[in-house]
N, C-alpha and C positions, 0 to 999 in steps of 0.2 A: 504497501500502500504505500502511496506516494507521499511524503510529508508537507505540512502546509506550515509556513509562518506570514506574519505579519504585523503591521502596525496601526492601531486604532486606537483614534485619538479625538481624546474629546472636550471638546470648547462650546462657549455659552456665556451667556452673561454672568456678570458676579451676581452667587447667592441663588443660582438656580438646583444645585443638588451635583452639581458634578464630581465633587470629591468622595460626597455622597456613593456617589453612583461606581465610580473606580473601586473605592473599598469591596462594592458589596459584590464588584464581578469579579474580584481578586481574592478575594476572603481575608482580605487583612487588613486593616487600618496603617496605609502609607501616606493620606492625604490630611491636612487638620479640616475638621468639621466643626463649625462653630453657625449661631446665625448671622455673625457680620459678614459683610463682603468684604472681598478682595482677601481671602484669609491664606491662598494659595498663592506663592510667590515666583518660582520656577516649577518649571515642568520637572514632574514626576512621573518614572516610569514604573509599573508592575507587571508583571510575567506570569503570565500564567501555563501552564508545562499540560499537556499529553504526550502519548507515545506517540502522534502522528501529527502533534500538533504546536505550536507555541504562539501565543497569542501577547504581545505588546502594546499593554494600554499603557497613555500617556496624557496624564490627567494636568490641566493648562492654567496660568491665573486669567480669570475675567475679562471678556472683553470692555475696555475703559476707553475713555480721554483721558489722557495721563495730564497732574496736576505737578508733579515736579519729577527730576529725572529716576528713581526708583518706577515709577508706573509705569514711563516709559520702557525701563527694562523688562517689566512683569510684560507690556501689551509687545515687544516686540517674542517673550517666551509664550505670548497666547499664538500670537502669529505664526512662530515657524512651523507649526504640526501641518502646515499646509503643504508644505517643501515634503517630507516624506509619506505621508500616510498613503496606506492600501486601503482605508475604512475610517470615515467620519463619523461620530455620534454629536447631532448639535444638541445641546440640552438646551429646553426652556421647561412654561410651564404656563398654567393659563393664565396668570397674574401679570405677567411681561409682555406677552401679545404683540402684534404684530410691529405694533406701533415704535417697539425700543429694539427691532433687528435691523434696523438699518442698513448700509452695506451690505451685511450679511446675505441678503437674497440674492443678490446676484452672483456674490461668492460662491454659494451653496449652487447654485443652476448652472453656473461654468465648470466645475468638478466635474472629470470624468471616471471617477470613483464611485463604489456604493456610501451613498450617504442616507444614514438614520436620523432622520430628527424624531428624538422623544421628550414627549410633552410629561413633564415632572411633575412630581406632588399632586396627582390628580384624589389622592385620598382627604386630598384642602378641599376639593373642587365638588362640584354635584357631575350627573350627564348630561345636561344641558350643554356648559361650557365645555365640556371633556368634547363634547362631538362637535361642536362650534367649531376648537381651536385645531380638532384634525383637520376639519376639511377646509378651513383659512391656510393652514400648513400645509396641504397636499394642491390646495390652486397656485399657493407663489411660490410651490418649488417641486416640481410635475414628476419628474423623474427619482425624487427621494423616497422613502420609505418612511411613512408615517405610524409610529406607535405612544400609546398613552400610557405610562409605568406609573410605578411610585417605589423611587431607589431604595426610600425607608423602609418601606412594607414588602418590597424583593418582589411587586407586583410587574408580570412579561418580560421578568430579567431570563428568564431560561428562552424565553423567546428570542432574548436578542441575542445570548450566548447561539442557538442554532444558526440563527442569521448569518453571524461572525462568523463562522468555521463554514458554512457554504461558500461565502465570501472573501475568505482568505486565499490569496495565490500560494501556489503550488511554489516549495520553498524549504530548505535547509533553517534551521533554528538560528534566529542571529548574536543568542544568548546561551552561553551552558544553562543544562535542562534544573541544576538546580538553582538557579538565582530567582529570584522574586520581583528583585528589583536592581535600578544602574545607579542608588545613591547609598552612600554609605552609611554605618551604622552610628557614626559622632553626627550625620545631618539630620538623618529622624530622632537623635535625642534632643537637638536644637528646636525641630519642629514640635518635640511634645511639649518642653518648654514651653515655647512661645504659644501653643496653643489653650496652656494654661493661663496665657498672660492674657491672653483675647475675649476670653470667658470671665475672668475675673474682673478685669478693671473696664471704665468705661472709657465714652470720649476720644479722645486724641491717642491717647498713651499707649495703649495698643499698636497702633500702626505708625507708632515714632519709634518702635522699639526693636532690635537684633539680638538674634542669642546665637554665641559664637562657644565650641567646646573649647576648649584653651588648650584640657588636658583630659588623656581616655587609658587608664592604664589598667589591663584586665588581667587579676591577678587570679590566684586558684579557684577563692571563695566567693571573691568581693569585686566590681568593677567601679575605680576609685575618677569620677567625672569631675573637673573644676569648667565652669561655666562661668562666660561674662554674656551680660546683658546691656547691651548699648541703651542709651535714652539720647535724648536729643537736646536736652536741657535740665536744670539742676532741679527747678517744680517737679520735672518729672521722674525725676530718683527720688524723691521725697515721698510722693503719692507711690509707686513701686515697695516700698523699703516700707513703709506706712510706719506706723507711731508702735516704737520698741521692737519694730522690723518684724510684725505679728505678720502683713501682708506675705512680705515674700517668704516667709517662713511657712506660709498657708501654699505657695503656689511650688514650693520644693518638695513640701511632703507630696502632692495632689500629683505635681512629673514623675518624684521617685517611683511613687507605685505602677504611674503606667509605665514607665523606662525598664523597671524590673518585670513586668508583663512581656513586655514588648522584644526584651534582650533573652530573659529567661535566667536572671540571674539576680542577689541581689547584690546593688548598687550603695556607694556610699559619693552623695551630689553636694556642693558647693556650689552656690551661686552668689554674684559680686553684682552689683550695676555700676556700669562705670558714663560717663557723659561725652560723647561724640557728638560738638555741636552740627547741627546740619547733615550729617550723614546722609541723611535719606537727595540732597543732591550733590553728596561729594560723590564722583565717581573713581577720585582714589579710592574710598573707601567702600564703594559700591562693589568693584573690583576683587578687594582682599576679604569681602564677605562671598562672592561666587556670583554676584552679577553681573557678567560679560554681556554686553551688548551683541 
């Protein structure tokens, strides 16, 4: 039997459930999931292997109008999947509607590869809204397959998986069969810490944060991790640490629990907060953090 492999790239506006979908499709929590928009900053790949197939899913930042240099880099990450995709999953929902699709309609119509338009969060909609959204998208992109889904409830995800397998090109695997992602353990540790900050702080603070794992030492019984949380202003540092350090201790405790679950080993986690003024507009700092344009 011939082997199939390909890149299945997930795109869409912020906060439509792209990360929830990818995590559900690969069975691992590789992408940050919060109710806040713009949580995914880089392109993250998740790999699903079978005896005769390899699916390389790609979760990307939401398509936005950039307001600072970091967001410019995020937009480049978001647009890059068009260049190497074998299959596109365009995720939307009944709330977004066609009016927010903008330039995506002609781009989706131009593609010569299979396009699946997934109308997510139907568990939060009624039947009339879902049917109207399906008809609207099918009319706008006639060559696409439009499918209503709930990534959270895993509704219709098996159908998507079958369609992906049917449309994968014949190819040898792109990655070793025992790999589940292209990112390092350090990257996911920093993402777990950033997720806790996104969940437990309000307004601008979570978006002004970058997390760097400065030290990752794997001993026999424990992994010692030292991580730096960067913010842009002293006031943000104070909010992040909290009174007598209680807020930062809570973030550390919650992050440690999930990191131990992810790595399958006991960890000792140290968190420190530093100020790097206006790092989101600093090309040198963005490159240091891995946001290469």
